[in-house]
N, C-alpha and C positions, 0 to 999 in steps of 0.2 A: 504493500500500500504506500510505502514511503516514496517510491519512484513516481507514483501518480501525483502525490503532493508536491514533490520537487519540481515536476514539469509544470504543474499548475502555478506555482510561485513564479517560475520563469516567465510564463505567459502574462500573468497578472502584473508582473513588474515591468511590463512594456518592453520586453526583449524583442527587438525587431528581426533578429536572425538567430536561429537555433540550429546547431549542428548535432546530428545523432549518428554516431558510427556504430553499426550493429549488423550482424548477419541475420538477425531475426526481424525481417521486414514486416511479416504479418502481425507479430506480437507488438511491434512498435506502432503500427497503424491502428491496431485495436485500442491501444492505450491512448493514442491521440484522439481517436473517435470518441472514447469515453470522456476525455477531457473537454472536447468541444461541446458535447451534449450537456456536461456539467456547467460549463460557462455560457451555454446558450449562444454559441457562435458558430457560423457556418464553417465547414472544413472541406477543403478540396485536395484531391490527390492528383499528381501529374506523373505520367510515365511517357517515354518516347514512343511507345507502341500504341497507347490508348488516349493520349492527350490529357486534357483536364476534365475531371469528373467530381461530382459531389461524393464525399465519403460518408456523409451522415444521412443520405437519402438515396432513392432509386433513380435519380436523374441520369439521363444517358450521358455518355462521354462526349466532350466537345473535341472531336478528332482534329478539327482545323487548328487547334492549339497544340498539336504534337510538336510543332516547330518551337524550339526554345526561345527564339527572339520574339515570336508572336505571343508566346505565353507570358513572358515578362512584361511586354508592352500592355497586354490586357490587365495583368495584375496592377500595374501602375495606374491604368486608367479607371480601375474599379473604385467606386466611392463607398461601397458597403464594406466595413471591416471584416476580414476573414483570416482563417488560418490556411496557408497553402503549403502542402507537403510535396516537395520535389524529390522523387525517388531516382536514385542513380544519376543525379545531375552533375556529378563531379567532372566528367570529361568536358562539359561545356563551360566550366569555370576558367578554361584556358583562353576563352574568347573575351577580349577587352570590352566589347559592347555589352556582353552579358554581365560582366562584373560591374560595369557602370550602372546598368539597369537595377541590379540588386542593391547597390549602394544608394541610389536615389530613392528606392522604395523604403529602405531601412532608415535613411535620414528623414524621410517624410512620415515617419511612424506616428507622430503626434497628430498629423492631419488625416492620414489614411487609415491608421489603426491596423495595418496588415502585419501578420507574423509569418515569416517564411521559415520553413523547416527543411533543411537539407538532410536527406536520409539515404545512407549508403554504407557499404562495409568499410570504406576508408575514404576520407575526404581531406584534401590539402586545401586549406582556406587561403586565397590570395591575400597578400599583405594589405591591400586596400580595404579588405573587409574584416581584418583581424580584430580591430577595436569595436566592431559593431556586433560581433557574434558571441554566442555563449554555447558551451558544449554540454550535452546531456548524455548520460550513459544508462543503458538498461542494466539492471542488476542481474547477476548470474544466480542460479538457484542455490539456496543454502543446503547444508547437509540434510536437514529435515525435509526440504522440498525434493531433493534427489531421492531420498528414501521413499517418499510418497510416489514419485514417478516410477521407481523400480517396481513397487507394489502394483501400480496401475498396469505396467507392462506385463507383470506376472498374471494379473487378472485377464488381460487381453489374450495372453497365450493360452490360458485355461479355457477361455470361451472358444478360441479357434481350434484347439487341439483336443479339447475334452479331457485334458490331463492337468492336474494341479502341479504348478512349478514348485520345486524344492528350494526354499530360501532359508538356509541356516543362519543364525544371528551373526556368527563370526565372518562367514563369507559375504553376507549382506553388508556388514560394516566395511569390509575390505573393498567391496565394489563401490560403495558410496565414496570412500576416500579417493579412489582412483578415477571417479567421474567428476571430481571438482574442476572448476575452470571451464566447463562446457556450457553451452546454452541449453535451454529447456528441451528443444527439439533434438539436439545432439545427444543429450542424456537419454531421451526416450529411445532413439535408434540404437545406441550402443547397449543399453540395458536389455532391450528386446533381443538383440543379437546374442548377448551372453546367455539369456534364458533359452532361446530357441535352439541353440546348438545341441543341448542334451537335456532340456527340460529342467535345468537346475543352474544355480549360480555356484560355481566351484572355484577353487584357487587356480585351476588351470585356465580359467577365463581371463584372469587379470593380465597376463602378458599380451594377449590378443587385444584386450581393451586398451592397453597402454599404447600399442602400435597404432591402433586406429585413432586414438586421441591425439597422439603426436602428429599424425598425418593431417588431422583437421586443424591443428593449431599452428603448424609449421608454416613460415612465410618466406624463409630464405635458407641458405646453406650454412650459416654461421654455427648453428646449433644442430647437432645430429644425435640420433639415438643409437646407442651401442647395444647390440643384441648378443654378443658373445661373452657375457659376464660369466664368472666362474665362482666357485666357493673357495674358502680358505684352505680346504683340504688339498687343493691343487697348488697351493703356494708353499714353497720350501722356506723354512726359517721364519723371520719376522714375528717371533713369539711375543714380544712386548706389544707390538701393534695389534696382533690378534686378540690379546687379552684386553687391551684398551677398548677395542671396538666391541667386544662381547659385553663388557661392563656397561656400555652406553646404548646398546641396542634397544632395550625395553624403554628407556627414557625417551629416545627419539621416536620410536614407533607410536608410543602412547602419548607423546607430547606432554610429558611430565614437566614440572617446574625445572628451570635451568636446562632446557632441551639442548643437547649438543649441536653446535653450529657447523663444525668441520675441522679439517686438519690440513697441514702442509707437509708434503713428503719431499725431502731433498736427498741428494746422494750421488754416488758415482753413476754414470750412464750405464744402462743395461742391467741394473741390479733388481728390477722388478717393481718399480714404482707404479707404472701403468697397470701391471697385473694386479697390484694391491688395490688400486681404485676399482677395477672390475670385480675383485673379490668382495669388497665392502658391499657393493650393490647386490651381488649374487647372494651373499650370506644373509642380507636383510630382506631379500625378495622384492627389491624395488627397481624401477626402471633407471637406467644409467644414461645420462645425457652428457655429451662431450662438447665443450665450447672451444672452437678453433680461434685462438687469440690472433694469430696471423691473418685469418680470414676476415677479421673485423675491419681492417683498414681499407678506406676508400678515398680516392683522390678528391672527391667533392667535399667541400667544407660542411661539417656537421653530420655527414653520413656515417662516419666511424662511430661517433658517440650514439647516434640513433641505432646503429646495429647492435651495440652493447646493450642499450636499453631494451630493445626488442628481445634479445636473447635472454636477458635476465627475467623479463616479464613472462616469457614462455616457460622458463624453468619454474617460476612461481606458479604458473597455471598448471604445470605438470605434477606439482607436489601431491603426495609424497614421492620424492625422488632423490637420487644422488647426482650432483652436478660435478663433473670431472673437468678441470681446467688443466690441460697438459702443457708443460713448459710455459708456465705463467709469465716467466721473465721476458719471453719474446714479445708479449703485448704490453707489459707495464714497466719496461726498463729503458724507454727512449730518453734521449737527452733533450737539449733545447733546439734541435735542428728540425723538429716536426711541427713548428708553430704552436706548440703547447698542447697538441692533440693527446699525447700520452698523459700529461698532467691532468687534463680534463677526464680522460678515461679512468685514471686512478681515483680521482675525486668521486666520480659516479659510482665506481665499484666499491669504494670504502663506504659511501652512503648506503648502498644496498646491503653490504655486510652488517652495518650497524642497525639498520632500521627494518630489515625484512622480518615478516611475521610468518611467512610460509614455511612449510615442512620440507625444506631443501637442505640436504647435508652436502657441504662443499668439500671436495677433495682436490687440492691443487698440488701439482708436481713441479719441481724446479731442479734443473741441473746446475745452474749458476745462481745460487741464492744471493751471492754478493751483489748482483745487479738489481735486486728488488729494493724499493724504497723502504726506509726504516718504519714509516707509519703503517706499512702493510704487515710488518712482522711483530708489532707489539702485541702483548697479551690482550685478548678480547676479540681480535680479528679472527684468529684461529684458536681453537681449544688447545692445540698442541702442535709442535713442529718436530717431526720424526726424521732421523737420519738413517737412510738405507745404505749399509756398508757392503763391501765385498763379502762374498760368502766365506764361511769358515770351512775348514777341511772336511768336517762331517757334512756340511751343507753341499759342498762340491760333490761329494760321493752320492748324496741323494739326488742332486740335480742331474748327474750323469745317468743314474739309473732311470730317472723319469724320462729324459729325452731319448734314451735308448729304447725304453719300453714303448714310447709313442711311435717309434719307427720299426717295431717288431725286430729289434736287434738285441742281442744279449751278450754280456760278458760276466764272468764269475766275479764274486766279491773280491777274491784275492787279486785278480787281474786289475780290477779298478783301483784297489788299494795301491798297487804298484805304480799307477799313473798319477796319483794325487800330487806327488811332488811337482809335476809339470803344470798342475792346475793353479798353483799359487799366484794370486793376483788377477785371476780371471773373474769376470762378472758372469752372472747367470746367462745373459744373452750370448756372451762369447763361448761359454761352455756348450750351449746349444748349437752354435755354428760349427764348433769343433766336431761335434757328433755328426752333423750334416756333412761336413767336409770329409770325415772319415768314411762315411757311407759312400760318397762319390768315389773315393780312392779305391774302395773294395770293388765297386761295380766296374770302374774303368779297367781294373786289372783282371776282371772275371774271376775274382777270388772270394772265398767265404770271408765274411766280416770277422776281424780278429783284433786283439789288443794292439798289434803292430800298426794297424791303420789309424787307430785313435792316437797312439803315441806319436806317430809321424805328423799328424795334423796338429796336435798340441805343440810339438816342437817347432813347427813351421809358423806358428802364430805368435805375434807379439801383442799381449793384451794392452788395453788403454792405460792401465796403471803403470805400464812400462813406457809406452810411447809418449804419454803426457804425465810422466812421473811427478814432476814438480807441482803441476796444477792439482792432480789427484791427491798428493800428499798434503798440500795446503788446505784443500777442502776437508779432508779427514781430520786434520789438526784443528781447523776452525770449528767443526761440528762437535768435537770432543767435549767441550764445555758449554756449548750453546744449544744443543738439541738432545732429544731423547732418542736413544738407540732403538731402532725398530726391531 
């Protein structure tokens, strides 16, 4: 009811131009029609296909006013005050003559009494009209309303199929959480799809719902959904991180007081930071979104900041979720050579970190943490900063076994033990590539895979900790007293 009152106040306050951005055109028109009847004012709807027609009566459409210029000329010439809803008029705002007509109608509001409403999914208001217009947003359904819509779809399914849908309390709550951020009609469609698949709402429906939800909300390629999340059982080592995540799982999922906000993972390249981000989402059973920081940047002024705002808004709409920002320093470590774009990005990001209320758990990874601004690293931005170090000897052994098993290769424990001395200084990614290279060696020689192939590959490889020994050593020394060991 509050949105009806908000719109009524805007009209009664003599707002000459109201912009409504929404995908729910029928719902918006119904609300405007109710308002017009309440205020006893005539209301008209215009579309390019049907022209101008009364919305609050059965009058026929005035097809001759399908032309935008003729339409605006008639509105300006009309002396009886009215509300004019222009649907999908945004392409015609590029025409200077149309902008001037709208401006003149708005400026003459005290004499004419007309209210123009621009209704479309997205509207860029020309600067000439910016001070004359007011924006109005349709509210999205609350959790209670989503729950009611799910029950309505269950009833509809029962009527059509003659079978009562199974809605257990836990799965229903899970579905409601994952339908947040969608419109009423979108909630209905996805809820019915979840029920119609098997006559029940199950945990297996949630990943499909999240894919469909992301597809509906996604507007560009800056934010992507990652579907190959794993569980922590697939992650070797990182015992402290696993324990820390397990302690906070219930608090985040149930949104208890002091809900965890997120963490920053730094460390040597190839040590499993990205895999850890995937494992957090997988272990919590939540969708994983990846923000491409490098993809944010656009040559046009203001577009970069807009891209970040849209990506963060989409993450909020997808909650509950895990937001993974890989190599965050690539987007937030610029100097003064980018006309202040990076500083503005950092400011917007810090504001979002501090003020967000959505159920979004942030996992940021950084290879060069020294490049990040101090204000991003202070306590409160992230709950904790973890350092992911090179694997220990025992972890190297387990990593070799894991990567060999993935490729249906095998070596005895004793054989692998004998190769461990060569693994010193290798990261997890480098050990995997050594196994891959050893497999190629065996196939190239038409020989059965053996320890000799693995030893040859390890001996021929110089790990990053050797190639860039000074930088890696400095990073490990820096992290010793500043980060929690993962």
